[in-house]
C-alpha positions, -999 to 999 in steps of 0.1 A, spaced: -467 133 627 -481 126 592 -462 157 580 -430 141 591 -438 109 573 -447 128 541 -415 148 543 -394 117 548 -409 100 518 -403 130 496 -367 131 509 -363 95 497 -374 105 462 -350 135 464 -321 112 472 -331 89 443 -331 119 419 -297 131 431 -281 97 429 -294 89 394 -293 123 377 -271 152 386 -284 171 356 -320 167 365 -313 176 401 -297 209 390 -328 217 370 -351 210 399 -332 233 422 -339 261 397 -377 257 402 -396 276 428 -392 257 461 -429 247 462 -422 225 431 -391 207 445 -409 179 463 -436 173 436 -410 169 409 -388 147 430 -419 126 437 -425 122 399 -388 115 391 -385 89 419 -415 70 406 -404 69 370 -368 61 379 -377 31 400 -401 17 374 -374 20 348 -350 4 371 -372 -27 373 -369 -33 336 -333 -23 331 -315 -36 362 -332 -64 381 -320 -92 357 -319 -119 384 -355 -114 393 -389 -119 377 -393 -85 361 -429 -93 348 -440 -99 384 -421 -69 397 -436 -44 372 -471 -59 376 -468 -57 414 -454 -21 412 -483 -11 389 -509 -26 413 -494 -10 443 -491 24 425 -529 26 419 -536 12 453 -515 40 468 -533 66 448 -567 52 457 -559 49 494 -538 81 496 -511 63 515 -483 37 510 -456 22 531 -434 24 500 -419 59 503 -415 63 465 -452 54 459 -463 75 489 -447 106 476 -459 100 441 -495 94 452 -494 128 470 -484 145 437 -511 127 417 -538 135 442 -527 171 449 -523 181 412 -551 158 397 -527 140 374 -547 119 350 -546 81 354 -542 75 317 -508 93 319 -497 69 346 -511 39 327 -493 49 295 -460 52 313 -463 18 330 -473 3 297 -441 16 281 -421 1 309 -438 -33 302 -430 -30 265 -393 -30 275 -397 -64 290 -404 -83 258 -401 -59 229 -367 -55 212 -376 -37 179 -402 -12 170 -425 -3 141 -434 34 135 -466 30 156 -450 12 185 -421 36 185 -445 65 188 -465 47 215 -433 40 235 -420 75 233 -454 89 244 -456 66 274 -419 66 284 -412 103 280 -440 126 268 -464 117 297 -437 124 322 -435 160 308 -473 161 310 -473 151 347 -448 179 354 -469 203 334 -498 196 357 -477 206 386 -463 237 369 -497 250 358 -512 247 393 -548 243 381 -546 268 353 -564 246 328 -562 271 299 -525 273 301 -521 236 307 -541 227 276 -522 252 255 -488 238 265 -496 201 261 -482 198 225 -450 216 234 -445 196 266 -449 164 245 -423 177 220 -398 183 248 -403 149 263 -399 133 228 -367 152 221 -352 142 254 -360 105 248 -347 104 213 -314 119 224 -313 93 252 -318 66 226 -289 80 205 -267 84 236 -274 49 248 -272 30 214 -244 8 226 -259 -4 259 -294 -7 244 -283 -27 214 -254 -47 227 -265 -53 263 -303 -54 260 -308 -62 224 -331 -32 219 -334 -11 188 -359 17 193 -357 36 160 -377 19 133 -360 5 102 -325 14 115 -298 -13 114 -275 -5 143 -250 -31 131 -246 -7 101 -256 27 116 -250 52 88 -246 90 87 -279 92 67 -297 73 95 -282 96 121 -292 128 102 -328 116 98 -331 111 135 -314 144 142 -338 162 119 -367 147 140 -351 160 172 -345 195 158 -382 198 150 -392 186 185 -367 210 201 -378 241 181 -414 234 190 -406 227 227 -388 260 231 -420 279 222 -437 262 251 -409 268 275 -411 306 269 -448 304 280 -442 286 312 -448 305 345 -417 321 359 -418 296 388 -409 267 365 -395 283 333 -359 285 345 -356 248 356 -372 235 324 -349 258 303 -318 245 321 -328 209 313 -334 220 277 -300 237 274 -283 206 289 -299 184 263 -292 208 235 -255 206 244 -256 168 244 -274 169 211 -247 192 196 -221 168 208 -239 138 192 -243 158 159 -206 164 158 -197 128 164 -195 103 135 -223 77 134 -199 48 139 -186 64 171 -221 72 184 -229 35 181 -197 26 200 -196 48 230 -218 68 253 -217 105 246 -218 128 276 -214 164 286 -188 170 313 -198 183 348 -177 215 342 -195 221 309 -229 216 327 -220 243 353 -211 267 325 -244 259 306 -264 264 338 -248 299 344 -255 309 308 -291 296 310 -298 316 342 -284 347 326 -306 343 295 -336 339 317 -328 370 336 -323 390 304 -354 373 288 -335 364 257 -345 327 252 
């Protein structure tokens, strides 16, 4: 009956993924089936931790994230949890030997969101590493299935992809982060006077990250390459839309790619994978 419990917990993480991110769900479906539950398990964990700091305003967030952190490592140590999200995540951690420092760095970034509203160059890099790059590194552990040589070779490009995704998220969410939460992630940028020069400087950073990341995507095993490439293509389309939008409008509204456009992008990405023309 333990198999039924395990499956039920992963199905909970799957529902969380589908409810919170249609784009990410589409990418997961493109992975080999053996990776579906593990990646759902990672996404469910990071999504709910992020939800604590961004949504539960009427509750003691410091207590909630501290309790979530303690129960995360308790679940990993005991190899079981009655929390389905933590139970599915601990299975991924223990099955694929995900390093504890990656989890600690992620939870540390979530804690930074509780009391940090502006960032220096060093804290900006620390936050991006913990909130995004390590998530890519957790997924990389799954995709490489114990091939340590491949894993170690792809660490830098996996970090670049996570960084690019997060910086685009920051640009996309400027209005809600700045106006609703009082956060400014980019160092030395005044979002009350967000200029084209500010925007171009950030876009240049993202372009470098994306170019580096693509080299790593090309080297991923076939079992995971298509799914990661689809996510990359989605974010490239969002990036292109942000680049073509004036700085003052980027700061005033959330830029998004339509569902119809996403379907077209997915079809194009699948074709490129088949033709091996990334």
